[in-house]
C-alpha positions as CSV (number, residue, x, y, z in Angstrom):
1,X,75.1,2.7,23.1
2,X,71.8,3.5,25.0
3,X,70.7,0.8,27.4
4,X,67.5,-0.5,25.4
5,X,69.9,-1.0,22.5
6,X,72.5,-2.9,24.1
7,X,69.4,-5.3,25.5
8,X,68.0,-5.7,22.0
9,X,71.6,-6.7,20.7
10,X,71.8,-9.1,23.5
11,X,68.6,-10.6,22.9
12,X,69.3,-10.9,19.3
13,X,72.7,-12.6,19.7
14,X,71.1,-14.9,22.2
15,X,68.7,-16.1,19.7
16,X,71.0,-16.4,16.9
17,X,73.3,-18.6,19.4
18,X,70.4,-20.7,20.5
19,X,69.1,-21.4,16.8
20,X,72.5,-22.2,15.2
21,X,74.3,-23.7,17.8
22,X,72.1,-25.0,20.5
23,X,69.2,-25.6,18.1
24,X,66.8,-25.1,20.9
25,X,64.6,-22.8,19.4
26,X,61.7,-23.6,16.5
27,X,61.3,-21.4,13.8
28,X,57.9,-19.9,15.0
29,X,59.7,-19.2,18.6
30,X,62.7,-17.3,16.9
31,X,60.5,-15.4,14.8
32,X,58.3,-14.5,17.9
33,X,60.9,-13.6,20.0
34,X,62.8,-11.4,17.5
35,X,59.7,-9.5,16.9
36,X,59.2,-9.4,20.8
37,X,62.9,-7.7,20.7
38,X,61.9,-4.8,18.2
39,X,62.6,-6.4,14.9
40,X,60.0,-6.0,12.1
41,X,58.8,-9.3,10.6
42,X,60.7,-8.9,7.3
43,X,63.8,-8.0,9.5
44,X,63.3,-11.0,11.7
45,X,63.0,-13.6,8.9
46,X,66.1,-11.9,7.1
47,X,68.0,-12.6,10.5
48,X,66.5,-16.1,10.6
49,X,67.5,-17.0,7.2
50,X,71.2,-15.4,7.6
51,X,71.8,-17.8,10.3
52,X,70.8,-20.8,8.3
53,X,67.0,-20.9,9.4
54,X,65.5,-21.3,6.0
55,X,61.8,-20.6,5.8
56,X,61.3,-23.7,3.7
57,X,58.7,-26.0,5.6
58,X,59.4,-29.4,6.3
59,X,57.3,-31.8,4.4
60,X,58.6,-35.2,5.3
61,X,61.2,-37.2,7.5
62,X,62.5,-40.6,7.1
63,X,62.1,-43.0,10.0
64,X,64.3,-46.4,10.0
65,X,62.6,-49.3,12.1
66,X,62.9,-52.9,12.3
67,X,59.1,-53.3,13.0
68,X,57.2,-55.5,10.4
69,X,53.8,-57.0,10.1
70,X,51.0,-55.8,12.5
71,X,53.8,-53.6,14.5
72,X,54.5,-51.9,11.2
73,X,50.9,-51.4,10.6
74,X,50.4,-49.9,14.1
75,X,53.2,-47.8,13.8
76,X,52.0,-46.5,10.4
77,X,48.8,-45.7,12.2
78,X,50.5,-43.5,14.5
79,X,52.2,-42.0,11.3
80,X,49.2,-41.1,9.8
81,X,47.8,-39.4,12.7
82,X,50.8,-37.3,12.9
83,X,50.9,-36.5,9.3
84,X,47.0,-35.5,9.6
85,X,47.9,-33.4,12.8
86,X,51.0,-31.6,11.1
87,X,50.9,-32.1,7.4
88,X,54.6,-33.9,7.6
89,X,54.5,-37.4,6.0
90,X,56.7,-40.1,7.6
91,X,58.7,-42.3,5.1
92,X,59.5,-45.5,6.7
93,X,62.4,-48.1,5.9
94,X,61.8,-51.3,7.7
95,X,64.6,-53.8,8.0
96,X,65.1,-56.9,10.1
97,X,68.9,-56.1,10.3
98,X,68.4,-52.9,12.0
99,X,72.1,-52.7,13.4
100,X,73.8,-53.4,10.4
101,X,71.7,-51.0,8.2
102,X,71.8,-48.0,10.9
103,X,75.6,-48.6,11.5
104,X,76.2,-48.3,7.5
105,X,74.4,-45.2,7.3
106,X,76.0,-43.7,10.2
107,X,79.2,-44.6,8.7
108,X,77.9,-43.0,5.2
109,X,76.6,-39.7,7.1
110,X,73.3,-40.9,5.8
111,X,71.6,-40.3,8.8
112,X,67.4,-41.0,9.0
113,X,65.8,-38.3,10.8
114,X,64.2,-40.7,13.4
115,X,65.3,-44.3,14.2
116,X,64.6,-47.4,16.4
117,X,67.3,-48.5,18.5
118,X,68.1,-52.4,18.4
119,X,69.7,-52.1,21.8
120,X,70.6,-49.8,24.5
121,X,74.3,-50.3,23.9
122,X,74.2,-49.0,20.4
123,X,72.0,-46.0,21.8
124,X,74.6,-45.0,24.5
125,X,77.6,-45.3,21.6
126,X,75.8,-43.1,19.1
127,X,75.0,-40.7,21.9
128,X,78.4,-40.4,23.0
129,X,79.4,-39.8,19.2
130,X,77.1,-36.9,19.0
131,X,74.6,-38.6,16.5
132,X,71.5,-38.3,18.6
133,X,69.7,-35.2,19.3
134,X,69.1,-34.5,23.2
135,X,65.1,-34.1,23.4
136,X,65.2,-32.1,26.4
137,X,65.8,-29.0,24.2
138,X,62.2,-29.1,23.0
139,X,60.2,-31.8,25.0
140,X,58.2,-30.2,27.9
141,X,60.0,-32.3,30.8
142,X,57.7,-31.4,33.4
143,X,55.2,-33.1,31.4
144,X,57.4,-35.9,30.4
145,X,58.1,-36.4,34.1
146,X,54.4,-36.6,35.1
147,X,53.9,-39.0,32.3
148,X,56.8,-41.4,32.5
149,X,58.1,-43.1,35.7
150,X,61.5,-42.5,36.9
151,X,62.7,-46.2,35.6
152,X,61.6,-45.6,32.2
153,X,63.0,-42.0,31.9
154,X,66.3,-43.5,33.2
155,X,66.2,-45.9,30.3
156,X,65.5,-43.5,27.7
157,X,68.6,-41.4,29.0
158,X,72.3,-41.5,28.9
159,X,74.3,-39.8,31.3
160,X,71.5,-37.6,32.4
161,X,70.5,-36.5,29.0
162,X,67.0,-37.7,27.6
163,X,67.6,-39.3,24.0
164,X,64.7,-41.4,23.5
165,X,60.9,-42.0,23.4
166,X,59.6,-45.4,24.3
167,X,56.5,-45.6,22.1
168,X,55.6,-49.1,23.8
169,X,57.1,-51.6,26.6
170,X,56.9,-55.0,27.7
171,X,56.5,-56.5,31.2
172,X,58.6,-59.5,31.9
173,X,57.2,-60.1,35.4
174,X,54.6,-62.2,34.2
175,X,53.9,-65.8,34.9
176,X,51.1,-67.4,32.6
177,X,48.2,-69.9,33.3
178,X,44.6,-71.0,32.5
179,X,42.7,-70.0,35.9
180,X,40.2,-72.5,35.5
181,X,42.3,-75.4,35.0
182,X,45.1,-74.3,37.7
183,X,42.4,-73.9,40.1
184,X,40.9,-77.3,39.3
185,X,44.4,-78.7,39.9
186,X,44.3,-77.3,43.5
187,X,46.7,-74.3,42.6
188,X,46.7,-71.0,44.5
189,X,48.5,-68.1,43.0
190,X,52.0,-67.7,44.9
191,X,52.7,-64.2,46.2
192,X,56.3,-65.2,47.1
193,X,59.2,-67.5,45.8
194,X,58.5,-69.7,48.7
195,X,55.1,-70.4,47.9
196,X,55.8,-70.8,44.1
197,X,58.0,-73.7,44.9
198,X,55.2,-74.9,47.4
199,X,52.7,-75.1,44.8
200,X,55.1,-76.4,42.2
201,X,55.8,-79.5,44.4
202,X,51.9,-79.7,45.1
203,X,51.3,-80.2,41.4
204,X,54.2,-82.3,40.9
205,X,53.5,-84.7,43.9
206,X,50.2,-85.1,42.2
207,X,51.5,-86.3,39.1
208,X,51.0,-83.1,37.1
209,X,53.9,-81.2,35.5
210,X,53.7,-77.7,36.8
211,X,56.0,-76.0,34.3
212,X,56.4,-75.5,30.6
213,X,59.7,-74.3,29.2
214,X,61.6,-73.9,26.2
215,X,64.7,-72.0,25.4
216,X,65.2,-72.8,21.8
217,X,65.4,-70.0,19.6
218,X,67.9,-70.6,16.4
219,X,71.2,-68.6,17.1
220,X,69.7,-66.9,20.2
221,X,68.6,-70.0,22.0
222,X,69.2,-69.4,25.7
223,X,67.6,-66.0,26.0
224,X,64.3,-66.9,27.9
225,X,66.6,-68.5,30.4
226,X,68.5,-65.5,31.0
227,X,65.3,-63.6,31.3
228,X,64.5,-66.1,34.0
229,X,67.6,-65.1,35.8
230,X,67.3,-61.2,35.5
231,X,63.7,-61.3,36.7
232,X,65.0,-63.3,40.1
233,X,68.1,-61.3,40.2
234,X,66.2,-58.0,40.3
235,X,63.7,-59.3,42.7
236,X,66.3,-60.5,45.4
237,X,69.2,-58.1,45.0
238,X,67.4,-54.8,43.9
239,X,68.6,-52.6,40.9
240,X,71.9,-51.3,42.6
241,X,73.3,-54.7,42.6
242,X,71.6,-55.4,39.2
243,X,73.8,-52.5,37.8
244,X,77.0,-53.8,39.2
245,X,76.2,-56.8,37.6
246,X,75.6,-55.3,34.0
247,X,78.7,-53.1,34.4
248,X,80.7,-55.5,35.4
249,X,81.6,-54.0,38.8
250,X,81.1,-57.4,40.4
251,X,82.5,-60.7,38.8
252,X,80.5,-63.2,37.1
253,X,81.7,-65.7,39.7
254,X,79.9,-63.7,42.4
255,X,77.9,-65.4,44.9
256,X,74.9,-63.3,44.2
257,X,74.9,-64.4,40.3
258,X,75.4,-68.0,41.0
259,X,72.4,-67.8,43.7
260,X,70.1,-66.4,41.2
261,X,71.2,-69.0,38.3
262,X,70.6,-71.8,40.8
263,X,67.2,-70.2,41.8
264,X,66.4,-70.5,38.2
265,X,67.6,-74.4,38.3
266,X,64.9,-74.9,41.1
267,X,62.5,-74.8,38.2
268,X,64.7,-76.0,35.3
269,X,65.9,-79.1,37.4
270,X,62.7,-79.4,39.7
271,X,61.6,-83.0,40.5
272,X,58.8,-83.7,38.0
273,X,58.5,-80.1,37.3
274,X,58.8,-80.2,33.4
275,X,58.1,-82.8,31.2
276,X,61.2,-84.7,29.5
277,X,63.6,-82.1,31.3
278,X,66.2,-81.1,30.7
279,X,66.5,-82.4,27.1
280,X,63.0,-81.0,26.2
281,X,63.9,-77.6,27.4
282,X,66.7,-77.3,25.1
283,X,65.0,-78.6,22.3
284,X,61.5,-76.9,22.5
285,X,61.0,-73.5,21.4
286,X,60.0,-70.7,23.7
287,X,56.9,-70.0,21.6
288,X,55.9,-73.5,21.1
289,X,56.4,-74.0,25.1
290,X,53.9,-71.3,25.8
291,X,50.8,-73.1,24.4
292,X,51.3,-76.0,27.0
293,X,49.3,-74.8,29.9
294,X,46.5,-74.2,27.6
295,X,45.8,-77.2,25.8
296,X,42.7,-79.6,26.8
297,X,44.0,-81.4,29.2
298,X,47.0,-79.1,29.9
299,X,50.3,-80.4,29.6
300,X,51.8,-77.9,32.4
301,X,50.2,-75.4,34.4
302,X,52.6,-72.3,34.3
303,X,54.9,-70.6,31.9
304,X,57.2,-67.6,32.4
305,X,57.9,-65.3,29.7
306,X,57.1,-61.6,29.1
307,X,53.8,-60.0,28.4
308,X,54.2,-60.6,24.8
309,X,53.3,-64.2,25.4
310,X,49.7,-63.0,25.2
311,X,50.0,-62.6,21.5
312,X,51.3,-66.2,21.1
313,X,48.5,-67.6,23.1
314,X,45.7,-65.7,21.4
315,X,47.2,-66.6,17.7
316,X,47.4,-70.4,18.7
317,X,44.2,-70.4,20.6
318,X,41.7,-68.1,19.0
319,X,38.8,-69.0,21.1
320,X,40.1,-68.4,24.3
321,X,39.1,-65.2,26.2
322,X,41.5,-63.1,27.9
323,X,41.2,-63.1,31.9
324,X,39.0,-66.2,31.8
325,X,40.9,-68.9,29.6
326,X,44.4,-67.2,30.1
327,X,46.2,-64.8,32.3
328,X,49.0,-64.1,34.2
329,X,50.0,-63.3,37.9
330,X,53.1,-61.1,38.7
331,X,56.4,-62.7,39.2
332,X,56.3,-63.8,43.0
333,X,58.3,-61.6,45.5
334,X,61.5,-62.8,46.8
335,X,62.8,-59.8,48.5
336,X,60.1,-57.3,49.9
337,X,62.7,-54.5,49.9
338,X,62.6,-54.7,46.1
339,X,58.8,-55.1,45.5
340,X,57.5,-53.3,42.5
341,X,61.1,-53.5,40.8
342,X,60.8,-55.7,37.6
343,X,62.7,-56.4,34.5
344,X,60.7,-55.5,31.3
345,X,61.8,-54.0,27.6
346,X,60.8,-51.1,25.7
347,X,60.8,-50.3,22.1
348,X,63.4,-47.1,21.8
349,X,63.0,-44.3,19.2
350,X,65.6,-41.5,18.9
351,X,66.2,-38.4,16.7
352,X,69.2,-38.5,14.5
353,X,68.6,-35.0,12.8
354,X,67.6,-31.8,14.3
355,X,65.0,-30.3,12.3
356,X,61.1,-29.1,12.9
357,X,59.8,-32.2,11.6
358,X,61.9,-34.7,13.9
359,X,61.2,-32.5,16.7
360,X,57.6,-32.3,16.0
361,X,57.6,-36.2,15.5
362,X,59.3,-37.1,18.9
363,X,56.9,-34.6,20.6
364,X,53.9,-36.4,19.4
365,X,55.3,-39.9,20.0
366,X,55.7,-39.2,23.4
367,X,52.2,-38.5,23.9
368,X,49.1,-40.5,25.4
369,X,47.4,-39.6,22.2
370,X,49.9,-41.1,19.8
371,X,50.6,-44.2,22.1
372,X,46.8,-45.0,22.5
373,X,46.6,-45.6,18.9
374,X,48.4,-48.7,19.3
375,X,47.4,-49.8,22.3
376,X,43.6,-49.8,20.8
377,X,44.9,-51.8,18.0
378,X,46.2,-54.3,20.6
379,X,49.7,-55.9,21.1
380,X,51.5,-52.9,22.8
381,X,51.9,-51.9,26.3
382,X,52.3,-48.1,26.9
383,X,54.7,-46.8,29.6
384,X,52.9,-43.7,29.8
385,X,50.7,-43.0,32.7
386,X,48.4,-40.9,31.1
387,X,47.1,-43.6,28.7
388,X,43.5,-44.4,29.5
389,X,43.6,-48.0,31.0
390,X,40.1,-48.1,29.1
391,X,42.0,-48.3,26.0
392,X,43.4,-51.6,26.1
393,X,41.4,-54.3,24.7
394,X,41.1,-56.8,27.6
395,X,41.8,-57.0,31.3
396,X,44.9,-58.8,30.8
397,X,46.5,-56.2,28.9
398,X,45.3,-53.7,31.3
399,X,46.8,-55.5,34.2
400,X,50.3,-55.6,32.4
401,X,50.0,-51.9,31.9
402,X,49.3,-51.2,35.4
403,X,52.4,-53.1,36.8
404,X,54.6,-51.3,34.0
405,X,53.4,-47.8,34.8
406,X,53.5,-48.6,38.7
407,X,57.1,-50.1,38.7
408,X,59.3,-48.7,41.2
409,X,62.6,-49.7,39.0
410,X,63.0,-51.0,35.7
411,X,65.8,-53.1,34.1
412,X,66.1,-54.7,30.8
413,X,67.1,-58.3,30.9
414,X,71.0,-58.6,31.5
415,X,71.2,-60.1,28.3
416,X,70.0,-57.2,26.5
417,X,72.5,-54.9,28.4
418,X,75.9,-56.5,28.1
419,X,78.1,-56.5,25.1
420,X,77.5,-58.7,22.1
421,X,80.4,-61.3,22.6
422,X,79.3,-61.7,26.3
423,X,75.6,-62.0,25.6
424,X,76.2,-64.9,23.3
425,X,78.6,-66.5,25.9
426,X,76.0,-65.9,28.6
427,X,73.0,-67.7,26.4
428,X,75.4,-70.5,25.7
429,X,76.4,-71.0,29.1
430,X,72.6,-71.1,30.4
431,X,72.3,-73.9,27.8
432,X,75.4,-75.6,29.1
433,X,73.8,-75.4,32.9
434,X,70.5,-76.5,32.2
435,X,72.0,-79.5,30.5
436,X,74.0,-80.2,33.3
437,X,74.1,-78.0,36.7
438,X,77.3,-79.3,37.9
439,X,78.9,-77.1,35.4
440,X,77.8,-74.1,37.0
441,X,81.1,-73.1,38.4
442,X,83.0,-73.7,34.9
443,X,80.5,-71.6,33.1
444,X,80.7,-68.7,35.5
445,X,84.4,-68.7,35.3
446,X,84.2,-68.7,31.5
447,X,82.1,-66.1,31.4
448,X,84.0,-64.0,33.8
449,X,87.2,-64.4,31.3
450,X,84.9,-63.3,28.4
451,X,83.6,-60.5,30.5
452,X,87.4,-59.1,31.3
453,X,88.0,-59.0,27.5
454,X,84.6,-57.6,26.6
455,X,84.7,-54.6,29.0
456,X,88.1,-53.8,27.9
457,X,87.5,-53.4,24.1
């Protein structure tokens, strides 16, 4: 066989392999390369059909999500833009029981094209089972790495492979306050943990309650306290130790974990820090607690929770102006070595079917063009660096976005990363600690016993 014929044969064999096995080519690219290799359009089309490449155009894809209300409206606004751009319709199924519905569909081999992930643990399981489409086959990774920080890429990946797009995130390094009332009470924004305790003592000694706190959340009560502990731990011990904790490479009785919980206890059990504590902390819903610094006169002066708190505040106090009447200051630095390392969260979207529609959708969802749609509508912070900060509706949202995109390291709350049985035990253990700090050692021993079982299963 002449050399040029062998070359054509090798090129066509490679094309078939990439298309049928690796799924790393679009139909258009397949035809372009086949004709470039010397085939006619008709011959290239016939070859495509013979290897399973139907010329039928994808006209719709299915998306499974847990978003509802205004979040679903915003997602559908992105979908409408995608349909206008590609002609592909997105059929959305929304459920509040995403884990159960998704796992049922996996067992029944009835996969959606696109799906939200309720947690990272399930994403990792599905990736290991080969149920997720690796995105690196068709997403421009050079552009992706320009748009997303290393911490966010790590979050969207598993075992070195990118599986997810993060359409929006949240920043959990936020302490909320009313600037005017805080200043009138003599408060100064603390840059360090020691200064946070100092300003808390100053307000308490003046007869004021420096903190609002509530951890009631029905069956999930305790998670706001877990967010506190995660942010403290990340700030003091850094991402490497944080990963050891999450992966159970250090025991729950480790001195660093006890220390982080006791630092949280400096706030929860502080003298005259929280009105009615500790009983009020346990009985107050986390959303209701967020209102306390914004009443007139204020019932408290500071409140810690993620940047989604802005939505609670604006819904309850519709006349308050962002930046003037409510704002946040960044969680204070504990260890300067880990400045910029934060805890946060992200909505995770994966592709479960590999077709031209799901590929185009994931490519679009990763862009600043798509994510700006949600940002402009409000209620979303993008972790894509290319989203224009001017698209955010107010200065508070812009500040949160700047922190997220500039983060040196990002981790989800520990409670969102550990096995479900341990998660529940951890939240309940923090409720016990809030009620009686003397029980901490007992709580940690119990959590270690639960962890040993959870990580073996």
